[in-house]
C-alpha angles and dihedrals in degrees: 000000000000119000115255108260090228093056117095107251096182107133088221092059095108091052090051087071086091088076093049103045143110084045111099108250129200129188089238092055093049093044090051091050089051091044093235132116119266088245092055091047095050095045095044093044092054092046094049099038100032093232138060121271089246090055090050092052091046091053092045091052093048092051093051095039092066093057094043093051089059091061108085090186091069121083121217087251091056092047090050090054092047091051095048099253115145093217136017091239089066090053091049091051090047092052092048092048094045098044110014089236134097120247089252091054091049092050091050091051090050092049089053090053094248121143114251116214110230 
Protein backbone atom coordinates (compact mmCIF):
# COMPACT_ATOMS: atom_id res chain seq x y z
CA UNK A 1 0.00 0.00 0.00
CA UNK A 2 1.39 3.38 -1.03
CA UNK A 3 1.04 6.31 1.37
CA UNK A 4 -1.62 8.82 0.42
CA UNK A 5 0.10 11.82 -1.25
CA UNK A 6 -1.87 14.21 0.94
CA UNK A 7 -0.64 12.59 4.14
CA UNK A 8 2.43 14.14 5.82
CA UNK A 9 5.29 11.69 5.33
CA UNK A 10 7.87 13.68 7.24
CA UNK A 11 9.65 11.23 9.59
CA UNK A 12 9.57 13.94 12.26
CA UNK A 13 5.76 14.10 12.14
CA UNK A 14 5.22 12.43 15.55
CA UNK A 15 7.59 14.88 17.24
CA UNK A 16 5.68 17.76 15.69
CA UNK A 17 2.84 16.95 18.10
CA UNK A 18 4.50 19.41 20.48
CA UNK A 19 3.12 22.22 18.32
CA UNK A 20 -0.39 20.78 18.29
CA UNK A 21 -0.94 19.81 21.91
CA UNK A 22 -2.48 20.53 24.37
CA UNK A 23 -5.41 20.74 21.98
CA UNK A 24 -7.46 17.60 22.10
CA UNK A 25 -6.96 15.74 18.86
CA UNK A 26 -9.09 13.11 17.31
CA UNK A 27 -8.38 10.99 14.30
CA UNK A 28 -11.55 12.36 12.70
CA UNK A 29 -10.37 15.96 13.16
CA UNK A 30 -6.94 15.27 11.67
CA UNK A 31 -8.37 13.25 8.79
CA UNK A 32 -10.80 16.07 8.00
CA UNK A 33 -7.97 18.64 8.01
CA UNK A 34 -6.02 16.42 5.61
CA UNK A 35 -9.15 15.79 3.54
CA UNK A 36 -8.81 12.00 3.81
CA UNK A 37 -11.03 9.37 5.41
CA UNK A 38 -10.33 8.25 8.97
CA UNK A 39 -9.54 4.80 7.59
CA UNK A 40 -6.96 6.21 5.17
CA UNK A 41 -5.44 8.30 7.92
CA UNK A 42 -5.11 5.43 10.41
CA UNK A 43 -3.70 2.97 7.88
CA UNK A 44 -1.27 5.46 6.34
CA UNK A 45 -0.18 6.81 9.72
CA UNK A 46 0.72 3.34 10.94
CA UNK A 47 2.57 2.55 7.70
CA UNK A 48 4.55 5.80 7.72
CA UNK A 49 5.20 6.11 11.47
CA UNK A 50 5.42 2.42 12.43
CA UNK A 51 2.85 2.76 15.20
CA UNK A 52 -0.76 3.79 15.59
CA UNK A 53 -1.69 7.39 16.23
CA UNK A 54 -2.95 6.37 19.66
CA UNK A 55 0.46 4.81 20.46
CA UNK A 56 2.17 8.03 19.37
CA UNK A 57 -0.03 10.15 21.63
CA UNK A 58 0.50 7.71 24.52
CA UNK A 59 4.28 7.93 24.11
CA UNK A 60 4.18 11.70 23.80
CA UNK A 61 2.19 11.96 27.01
CA UNK A 62 4.55 9.64 28.90
CA UNK A 63 7.60 11.62 27.82
CA UNK A 64 6.14 14.92 28.96
CA UNK A 65 4.57 13.50 32.11
CA UNK A 66 7.97 12.75 33.59
CA UNK A 67 9.09 16.38 33.30
CA UNK A 68 5.78 17.75 34.57
CA UNK A 69 5.78 15.53 37.65
CA UNK A 70 9.07 17.12 38.69
CA UNK A 71 7.41 20.53 38.85
CA UNK A 72 5.79 20.86 42.29
CA UNK A 73 4.25 24.18 41.24
CA UNK A 74 1.89 22.42 38.81
CA UNK A 75 -1.36 20.91 40.00
CA UNK A 76 -2.67 17.67 38.53
CA UNK A 77 -5.37 19.74 36.84
CA UNK A 78 -2.72 21.92 35.13
CA UNK A 79 -0.72 18.87 34.07
CA UNK A 80 -3.86 17.28 32.62
CA UNK A 81 -4.49 20.39 30.52
CA UNK A 82 -0.86 20.52 29.31
CA UNK A 83 -1.03 16.86 28.27
CA UNK A 84 -4.32 17.21 26.42
CA UNK A 85 -6.57 15.40 28.90
CA UNK A 86 -10.09 16.77 29.22
CA UNK A 87 -10.19 16.13 32.97
CA UNK A 88 -7.64 15.45 35.68
CA UNK A 89 -9.27 12.10 36.50
CA UNK A 90 -8.24 10.85 33.03
CA UNK A 91 -4.65 11.86 33.74
CA UNK A 92 -4.74 10.05 37.10
CA UNK A 93 -6.06 6.90 35.42
CA UNK A 94 -3.38 7.23 32.71
CA UNK A 95 -0.62 7.52 35.33
CA UNK A 96 -1.93 4.54 37.28
CA UNK A 97 -2.20 2.40 34.13
CA UNK A 98 1.24 3.42 32.82
CA UNK A 99 3.18 3.16 36.08
CA UNK A 100 1.12 1.26 38.62
CA UNK A 101 1.45 4.24 40.98
CA UNK A 102 -0.75 7.18 41.79
CA UNK A 103 0.35 10.68 40.83
CA UNK A 104 0.97 11.43 44.52
CA UNK A 105 3.22 8.37 44.85
CA UNK A 106 5.19 9.38 41.75
CA UNK A 107 5.67 12.92 43.04
CA UNK A 108 6.88 11.60 46.41
CA UNK A 109 9.38 9.32 44.68
CA UNK A 110 10.59 12.25 42.60
CA UNK A 111 10.92 14.47 45.67
CA UNK A 112 13.03 11.77 47.31
CA UNK A 113 15.32 11.75 44.27
CA UNK A 114 14.28 8.26 43.22
CA UNK A 115 13.93 7.38 39.56
CA UNK A 116 10.38 6.91 38.42
CA UNK A 117 9.81 4.32 35.75
CA UNK A 118 7.72 5.78 32.97
